[in-house]
C-alpha positions as a printed Julia matrix, in Angstrom:
317×3 Matrix{Float64}:
   0.06   0.22    0.22
   1.61   3.7    -1.17
   2.12   5.62    2.16
  -0.88   8.44    2.79
  -0.86  11.85    1.25
   0.83  14.57    3.23
  -1.73  17.37    3.53
  -1.91  19.52    1.24
  -1.19  23.31    2.26
  -4.18  26.1     1.7
  -1.52  28.87    2.94
  -1.78  31.38    0.22
   1.51  32.29    0.86
   2.84  29.39   -0.15
   1.04  30.13   -3.45
   1.81  33.73   -4.08
   5.05  35.25   -3.32
   3.68  38.27   -2.87
   1.33  37.2     0.29
   4.23  37.53    2.69
   5.98  40.83    2.14
   2.5   42.41    2.04
   1.31  40.99    5.44
   5.42  41.97    6.66
   4.42  45.51    5.55
   1.34  45.7     7.12
   2.38  44.1    10.15
   5.17  46.76   10.38
   3.03  50.02    9.24
   5.42  50.26    6.27
   3.6   52.51    4.14
   5.78  53.1     1.02
   6.95  49.25    0.81
   3.06  48.22    0.69
   1.88  50.47   -2.09
   5.39  49.28   -3.75
   4.13  45.62   -4.03
   0.82  46.73   -5.28
   1.96  48.8    -7.56
   3.12  46.82  -10.8
  -0.3   44.39  -10.19
  -2.29  43.72  -12.88
  -6.08  44.29  -11.74
  -7.17  40.75  -10.88
  -3.85  40.53   -8.69
  -4.34  43.06   -7.14
  -8.11  42.79   -6.24
  -6.6   39.29   -5.14
  -3.92  39.94   -3.38
  -6.01  42.8    -1.61
  -8.22  40.29   -0.51
  -5.82  38.67    1.24
  -4.28  41.3     3.01
  -7.66  42.06    4.33
  -7.94  39.09    6.55
  -4.42  40.58    8.76
  -5.62  41.27   12.06
  -5.01  44.43   14.19
  -4.35  46.37   10.78
  -7.49  48.41   11.21
  -5.8   51.62   13.27
  -3.13  51.54   10.69
  -5.21  51.59    7.41
  -7.8   54.35    9.07
  -4.59  56.61    9.51
  -3.77  56.08    6.03
  -6.88  57.08    4.8
  -7.21  59.97    6.96
  -3.71  60.9     5.53
  -4.82  60.86    1.88
  -8.02  60.11    1.61
  -7.28  59.95   -2.31
  -5.16  56.72   -1.96
  -7.6   53.79   -3.9
  -5.25  51.56   -2.05
  -5.52  52.61    1.64
  -9.3   53.28    1.15
  -9.77  49.46   -0.58
  -7.83  47.7     1.8
  -9.86  49.25    4.96
 -13.03  48.58    3.52
 -12.02  44.53    2.39
 -10.96  44.52    6.37
 -14.04  45.87    7.55
 -16.19  43.41    5.22
 -13.91  40.07    6.67
 -14.37  41.3     9.77
 -17.97  41.77    9.69
 -18.45  38.14    7.94
 -16.17  36.37   10.65
 -18.67  38.07   13.33
 -21.7   36.89   10.88
 -19.84  32.92   10.32
 -20.71  31.03    7.03
 -23.54  29.38    8.25
 -27.14  29.31    7.12
 -28.98  32.73    8.37
 -31.27  30.56   10.18
 -27.73  29.64   12.39
 -27.14  33.39   12.98
 -27.94  35.62   15.91
 -29.74  38.83   16.07
 -26.64  40.48   18.17
 -24.53  38.86   15.11
 -26.68  40.24   12.64
 -26.33  43.8    13.97
 -22.75  43.45   14.6
 -21.98  42.01   11.14
 -23.84  44.77    9.36
 -22.39  47.42   11.38
 -19.42  46.45    9.96
 -20.39  46.51    6.49
 -21.79  49.73    6.37
 -18.52  51.38    7.87
 -16.99  49.58    4.85
 -19.52  50.96    2.44
 -18.77  54.34    3.45
 -14.86  54.0     2.94
 -15.6   52.42   -0.59
 -18.04  54.65   -2.07
 -15.48  57.08   -1.58
 -13.14  55.02   -3.11
 -15.63  54.49   -6.32
 -16.52  58.01   -6.1
 -12.84  59.22   -6.7
 -11.82  56.34   -8.79
 -14.96  54.66  -10.84
 -12.41  52.54  -12.79
 -10.79  50.64   -9.64
 -11.88  47.32   -9.75
 -11.23  46.18   -6.29
 -13.21  48.56   -4.67
 -16.23  47.79   -6.79
 -15.66  43.88   -5.92
 -16.01  44.65   -2.23
 -18.8   46.89   -2.95
 -20.41  43.93   -4.51
 -20.12  41.65   -1.41
 -20.91  44.39    1.15
 -24.52  45.06   -1.34
 -25.18  41.19   -0.73
 -24.38  41.33    2.91
 -26.54  44.75    3.91
 -29.35  42.7     1.38
 -29.4   45.64   -0.81
 -30.68  43.69   -3.73
 -30.39  42.01   -6.76
 -31.17  45.2    -8.67
 -28.11  47.32   -6.85
 -25.65  43.85   -6.7
 -25.71  44.14  -10.62
 -25.71  48.01  -11.16
 -21.96  48.03   -9.27
 -21.07  44.98  -11.32
 -22.31  46.93  -14.45
 -19.97  50.1   -13.36
 -17.33  48.12  -12.76
 -17.54  45.97  -15.9
 -17.56  48.98  -18.15
 -13.91  49.31  -17.2
 -13.12  45.73  -16.5
 -15.29  43.41  -18.62
 -13.61  40.29  -17.78
 -12.6   41.09  -14.1
 -13.14  37.12  -12.01
 -13.71  38.24   -8.87
 -16.27  40.89   -9.39
 -17.79  37.95  -11.46
 -17.41  35.6    -8.48
 -19.29  38.35   -6.16
 -22.18  38.23   -8.41
 -22.67  34.44   -8.84
 -23.05  34.58   -5.59
 -25.77  36.95   -4.99
 -27.56  35.75   -8.14
 -28.04  31.84   -6.58
 -31.38  31.31   -4.74
 -29.78  31.39   -1.42
 -29.16  35.31   -1.74
 -32.52  36.31   -3.38
 -31.59  34.87   -7.29
 -32.4   31.99   -9.1
 -30.62  29.33  -10.23
 -31.36  30.25  -14.24
 -29.9   33.82  -13.47
 -26.74  32.12  -12.2
 -26.15  29.7   -14.86
 -27.23  32.13  -17.2
 -24.7   34.42  -15.81
 -22.21  32.39  -15.92
 -22.39  31.23  -19.02
 -22.21  34.87  -20.46
 -19.2   35.2   -18.28
 -17.52  32.17  -19.89
 -18.77  32.83  -23.29
 -17.29  36.4   -23.43
 -13.55  36.01  -21.99
 -10.58  35.47  -23.77
 -10.33  31.52  -24.66
  -7.81  30.1   -21.9
  -9.01  32.89  -19.46
 -10.18  31.17  -15.82
 -13.79  32.77  -15.85
 -15.26  29.58  -17.4
 -14.84  28.12  -13.72
 -17.99  30.28  -12.54
 -20.19  27.56  -14.87
 -18.84  25.25  -12.47
 -19.34  27.54   -9.42
 -22.66  27.81  -10.39
 -23.43  23.79  -10.76
 -21.53  22.86   -7.44
 -23.61  25.41   -5.75
 -27.01  24.05   -6.99
 -25.51  20.54   -6.65
 -24.49  20.93   -3.1
 -27.55  23.09   -1.91
 -28.98  19.54   -1.1
 -26.66  18.89    1.34
 -26.37  15.61    0.67
 -23.3   14.24   -1.86
 -25.08  11.55   -2.72
 -27.38  13.4    -4.69
 -24.86  16.1    -5.78
 -23.06  13.34   -7.47
 -25.74  12.35   -9.02
 -27.27  16.15  -10.15
 -23.4   16.76  -11.84
 -23.77  13.72  -13.87
 -26.66  14.34  -15.67
 -26.92  15.15  -19.24
 -26.52  19.34  -18.95
 -24.4   19.81  -15.74
 -22.01  17.14  -17.48
 -21.74  18.75  -20.44
 -21.14  22.66  -19.74
 -18.61  21.57  -17.08
 -16.6   19.82  -19.78
 -17.68  23.13  -22.14
 -16.13  25.02  -19.16
 -12.45  22.69  -18.81
 -11.71  22.97  -22.77
 -12.66  26.66  -22.34
 -10.23  27.05  -19.55
  -7.81  24.77  -17.88
  -8.09  22.24  -20.92
  -6.63  25.03  -23.16
  -3.44  25.54  -24.13
  -3.58  29.28  -23.47
  -4.32  28.68  -19.77
  -1.85  29.87  -17.32
  -1.65  29.33  -13.5
  -2.02  32.93  -12.65
  -3.97  34.96   -9.97
  -6.77  32.64   -8.22
  -5.24  29.72  -10.38
  -5.81  27.01   -7.2
  -9.17  28.34   -6.66
  -9.98  27.14  -10.54
  -8.58  24.08  -10.23
  -9.95  22.91   -6.84
 -13.47  23.75   -7.79
 -12.59  21.84  -11.18
 -11.03  19.19   -8.99
 -14.27  18.62   -6.79
 -16.5   18.59   -9.96
 -14.59  16.35  -11.37
 -14.5   13.4    -7.89
 -18.49  14.18   -7.53
 -19.07  13.4   -10.94
 -16.6    9.64  -10.48
 -14.45  11.25  -13.48
 -11.47  10.5   -11.64
  -8.81  11.08  -13.78
  -9.75  14.25  -14.99
  -9.87  15.2   -10.69
  -6.47  13.44  -10.41
  -4.75  15.77  -13.41
  -5.87  18.86  -11.5
  -4.95  17.81   -7.96
  -1.08  16.78   -9.38
  -1.37  20.29  -11.29
  -1.98  21.82   -7.58
   1.02  19.48   -5.98
   1.22  19.83   -2.11
  -1.08  23.46   -2.79
  -5.02  23.34   -2.64
  -7.77  25.8    -1.58
 -10.67  25.05    0.45
 -13.15  26.23   -2.73
 -16.47  24.86   -2.17
 -15.49  21.69   -0.11
 -16.89  23.45    2.9
 -20.37  22.94    1.89
 -20.71  19.98    2.74
 -19.43  19.0     6.41
 -17.38  21.21    8.71
 -13.79  20.74    7.66
 -13.17  21.85    4.37
  -9.29  20.43    4.23
 -10.37  17.11    5.15
 -13.28  16.86    2.16
 -10.31  17.95    0.2
  -7.59  15.42    1.3
 -10.48  12.6     1.25
 -11.68  13.75   -2.58
  -7.56  13.8    -3.58
  -6.89  10.32   -1.97
  -9.64   8.77   -3.75
  -9.06  10.57   -7.02
  -5.46   9.16   -7.15
  -6.61   6.19   -6.38
  -9.0    5.22   -8.57
  -7.73   7.62  -11.14
  -3.81   7.02  -11.02
  -1.08   9.92  -10.06
  -0.07  11.46  -13.22
């Protein structure tokens, strides 16, 4: 019997070299270095790295100070807004609304309203800033401002950045039934993003995310597996792979681990073990929790379990 595989690491710093210096600059309050680390990033990378950096603890006073010193600094405002949103979501937790207390909701909404105040100013001063608009799509969902407002915010962003995957992923959540949308809206938007993105771009993963959202909504892996093997879901997931991870132009850019993890999960639940194994192998010792926590409380354990199954049944490339 082969030795058990070591656990994958979900630490972003293991995949993206900029994460550790950004965290260090935040912890040492080194604003010039921090600004330099973000200076040459493309829009997707900047939004992704802001999302990671926003999880840092005890940085709110420092970021508020930076915003006060230069209210026109889009990075300072967006980092502060993103940090407040994540602080709010930690209060709310990832559990369904039924399990969230009134006090938690009140504190959650207060943090999001604080974020809104900051981010509204950023987008007013910098209407083409994709990271700030992406965060505002997330805050709109948390504040229950409705589908029309979330879509308005996305459309403002898309005018300048029509294929901005982080914003598309944020809006896709809003379009799911659990946040007031419908499956038709979610699938339609995901297909639109995939069809209009350049070949080899990662955006087609949204098609898979929409199908996984629908499949896992049952809370039952057997039911989820059966849904994903139905003709339409099966076809659309394969078409999404052809446009992204299986395309010769696909690159492991910002967010690549979530993209491959999402496909690996879908292929595993579809029992297409060779395809799943190929995605797990492409990640090496790394991984992303993606949607693995939708059934069960331990995403890392679910990831590890499906990875072991994929290698056992599909072979290790």
